[in-house]
MIBATOR-81271 format. One record per residue (C-alpha): residue number from 0; x, y, z. Coordinates in nm, 2 decimals, padded with zeros to 4 digits. Layout:
MIBATOR-81271
[atom NUM,[X,Y,Z]]
...
end
This chain:
MIBATOR-81271
[atom 0,[00.00,00.00,00.00]]
[atom 1,[00.12,00.35,-00.08]]
[atom 2,[00.25,00.53,00.23]]
[atom 3,[00.29,00.90,00.28]]
[atom 4,[00.64,00.89,00.42]]
[atom 5,[00.91,00.63,00.38]]
[atom 6,[01.24,00.57,00.54]]
[atom 7,[01.53,00.69,00.31]]
[atom 8,[01.82,00.62,00.54]]
[atom 9,[01.99,00.61,00.88]]
[atom 10,[02.26,00.85,00.99]]
[atom 11,[02.57,00.65,01.08]]
[atom 12,[02.81,00.93,01.16]]
[atom 13,[02.98,01.25,01.06]]
[atom 14,[03.20,01.32,00.76]]
[atom 15,[03.45,01.60,00.81]]
[atom 16,[03.42,01.88,01.05]]
[atom 17,[03.15,02.10,00.89]]
[atom 18,[02.85,01.89,00.98]]
[atom 19,[02.82,01.67,00.68]]
[atom 20,[02.64,01.34,00.76]]
[atom 21,[02.71,00.99,00.65]]
[atom 22,[02.38,00.82,00.58]]
[atom 23,[02.33,00.45,00.52]]
[atom 24,[02.06,00.43,00.25]]
[atom 25,[01.74,00.23,00.28]]
[atom 26,[01.71,00.27,-00.10]]
[atom 27,[01.89,00.12,-00.40]]
[atom 28,[02.16,00.37,-00.42]]
[atom 29,[02.32,00.66,-00.23]]
[atom 30,[02.27,00.87,-00.55]]
[atom 31,[01.89,00.85,-00.49]]
[atom 32,[01.93,01.12,-00.22]]
[atom 33,[02.02,01.38,-00.49]]
[atom 34,[01.65,01.40,-00.59]]
[atom 35,[01.54,01.57,-00.26]]
[atom 36,[01.55,01.92,-00.14]]
[atom 37,[01.37,01.84,00.18]]
[atom 38,[01.36,01.53,00.41]]
[atom 39,[01.19,01.47,00.74]]
[atom 40,[01.30,01.38,01.09]]
[atom 41,[00.98,01.19,01.16]]
[atom 42,[00.75,00.94,00.98]]
[atom 43,[00.46,01.19,00.99]]
[atom 44,[00.64,01.47,00.81]]
[atom 45,[00.60,01.71,01.11]]
[atom 46,[00.97,01.79,01.12]]
[atom 47,[01.11,01.89,00.78]]
[atom 48,[01.48,01.96,00.72]]
[atom 49,[01.62,02.13,00.41]]
[atom 50,[01.88,01.94,00.22]]
[atom 51,[02.17,02.17,00.12]]
[atom 52,[02.37,01.90,-00.05]]
[atom 53,[02.37,01.53,-00.13]]
[atom 54,[02.63,01.31,-00.29]]
[atom 55,[02.71,00.94,-00.30]]
[atom 56,[03.03,00.82,-00.13]]
[atom 57,[03.11,00.45,-00.15]]
[atom 58,[02.81,00.27,00.01]]
[atom 59,[02.67,00.58,00.19]]
[atom 60,[02.52,00.92,00.10]]
[atom 61,[02.69,01.23,00.23]]
[atom 62,[02.43,01.49,00.32]]
[atom 63,[02.45,01.85,00.43]]
[atom 64,[02.14,01.95,00.61]]
[atom 65,[02.03,02.29,00.73]]
[atom 66,[02.12,02.35,01.09]]
[atom 67,[02.39,02.09,01.11]]
[atom 68,[02.71,02.29,01.10]]
[atom 69,[02.96,02.11,01.31]]
[atom 70,[03.11,01.77,01.37]]
[atom 71,[02.95,01.77,01.72]]
[atom 72,[02.60,01.84,01.58]]
[atom 73,[02.65,01.57,01.31]]
[atom 74,[02.77,01.31,01.57]]
[atom 75,[02.47,01.39,01.79]]
[atom 76,[02.24,01.27,01.51]]
[atom 77,[02.40,00.93,01.48]]
[atom 78,[02.13,00.65,01.47]]
[atom 79,[01.86,00.90,01.37]]
[atom 80,[01.64,00.79,01.07]]
[atom 81,[01.55,01.03,00.78]]
[atom 82,[01.22,01.00,00.59]]
[atom 83,[01.11,01.11,00.25]]
[atom 84,[00.77,01.23,00.14]]
[atom 85,[00.64,00.97,-00.11]]
[atom 86,[00.50,01.23,-00.35]]
[atom 87,[00.85,01.38,-00.38]]
[atom 88,[01.00,01.06,-00.50]]
[atom 89,[01.04,00.97,-00.87]]
[atom 90,[01.06,00.60,-00.95]]
[atom 91,[01.11,00.45,-01.29]]
[atom 92,[00.86,00.21,-01.45]]
[atom 93,[00.84,-00.11,-01.26]]
[atom 94,[01.02,00.02,-00.95]]
[atom 95,[00.87,00.02,-00.61]]
[atom 96,[00.96,00.10,-00.25]]
[atom 97,[01.01,-00.23,-00.05]]
[atom 98,[00.81,-00.08,00.24]]
[atom 99,[00.51,-00.04,00.00]]
[atom 100,[00.54,-00.40,-00.13]]
[atom 101,[00.53,-00.56,00.21]]
[atom 102,[00.19,-00.69,00.30]]
[atom 103,[00.06,-00.72,-00.06]]
[atom 104,[-00.16,-01.02,-00.13]]
[atom 105,[00.00,-01.24,-00.39]]
[atom 106,[-00.27,-01.37,-00.64]]
[atom 107,[-00.26,-01.59,-00.95]]
[atom 108,[-00.25,-01.38,-01.27]]
[atom 109,[-00.49,-01.62,-01.45]]
[atom 110,[-00.72,-01.70,-01.16]]
[atom 111,[-00.75,-01.42,-00.90]]
[atom 112,[-00.94,-01.64,-00.67]]
[atom 113,[-00.61,-01.82,-00.59]]
[atom 114,[-00.42,-01.64,-00.32]]
[atom 115,[-00.06,-01.77,-00.27]]
[atom 116,[00.00,-01.57,00.04]]
[atom 117,[00.13,-01.23,00.16]]
[atom 118,[00.45,-01.06,00.04]]
[atom 119,[00.66,-01.05,00.37]]
[atom 120,[01.01,-00.98,00.26]]
[atom 121,[01.25,-00.89,-00.02]]
[atom 122,[01.61,-01.02,-00.07]]
[atom 123,[01.84,-00.81,-00.28]]
[atom 124,[02.05,-01.03,-00.51]]
[atom 125,[02.31,-00.78,-00.62]]
[atom 126,[02.32,-00.75,-01.00]]
[atom 127,[02.07,-01.04,-01.04]]
[atom 128,[01.70,-01.01,-00.99]]
[atom 129,[01.55,-00.96,-00.64]]
[atom 130,[01.36,-01.24,-00.46]]
[atom 131,[01.03,-01.19,-00.29]]
[atom 132,[00.93,-01.39,00.02]]
[atom 133,[00.57,-01.50,00.02]]
[atom 134,[00.42,-01.61,00.36]]
[atom 135,[00.17,-01.89,00.30]]
[atom 136,[-00.16,-01.88,00.50]]
[atom 137,[-00.10,-02.24,00.60]]
[atom 138,[00.25,-02.17,00.72]]
[atom 139,[00.59,-02.16,00.56]]
[atom 140,[00.75,-01.93,00.31]]
[atom 141,[00.80,-01.95,-00.06]]
[atom 142,[01.06,-01.75,-00.25]]
[atom 143,[00.98,-01.62,-00.60]]
[atom 144,[01.22,-01.45,-00.84]]
[atom 145,[01.12,-01.10,-00.95]]
[atom 146,[01.13,-01.15,-01.32]]
[atom 147,[00.88,-01.05,-01.59]]
[atom 148,[00.78,-01.41,-01.65]]
[atom 149,[00.67,-01.45,-01.29]]
[atom 150,[00.57,-01.10,-01.16]]
[atom 151,[00.30,-00.99,-01.40]]
[atom 152,[00.14,-00.69,-01.23]]
[atom 153,[00.18,-00.49,-00.91]]
[atom 154,[-00.11,-00.28,-00.80]]
[atom 155,[-00.02,-00.09,-00.48]]
[atom 156,[-00.36,00.08,-00.47]]
[atom 157,[-00.55,-00.26,-00.47]]
[atom 158,[-00.29,-00.41,-00.23]]
[atom 159,[-00.20,-00.70,-00.46]]
[atom 160,[00.05,-00.84,-00.69]]
[atom 161,[-00.04,-01.08,-00.97]]
[atom 162,[00.20,-01.36,-01.05]]
[atom 163,[00.24,-01.66,-01.28]]
[atom 164,[00.44,-01.90,-01.06]]
[atom 165,[00.71,-02.12,-01.20]]
[atom 166,[00.61,-02.48,-01.23]]
[atom 167,[00.63,-02.67,-00.89]]
[atom 168,[00.68,-02.35,-00.69]]
[atom 169,[00.35,-02.38,-00.49]]
end
């Protein structure tokens, strides 16, 4: 289901002495941070913070946020989570936030009366396709590859994903 605010990353420390922050992304790439001029300190969007600069650095994003001007101020934020407003995010065709996929009902593409279970997790497989974890109603978990032949349609508004499972999967 679409959410208004999503986690974008967690502050893991300071970078330099001028208050730049090292943020471990909760998204595909540290470069994703460049698309935002405002982030939030809370999941409800009550505490906005202006992004003055963002750049990828190895596996983290380096952020310069308004009001964080010293190494001491940056270090005091270690462990704090940053949130993005969903409507500010631009995703490509067929891209989704993991947080929005979790909880989707997984139905058969050809027979929507067949429910395989609930999407309960996502494993990132590096350069290969992701793998979705489907929790079965009767217990147990089934892993499905996120490839076009299997995942046929994702409908966040309806809270469902339609799949054509590989033979013998269920």
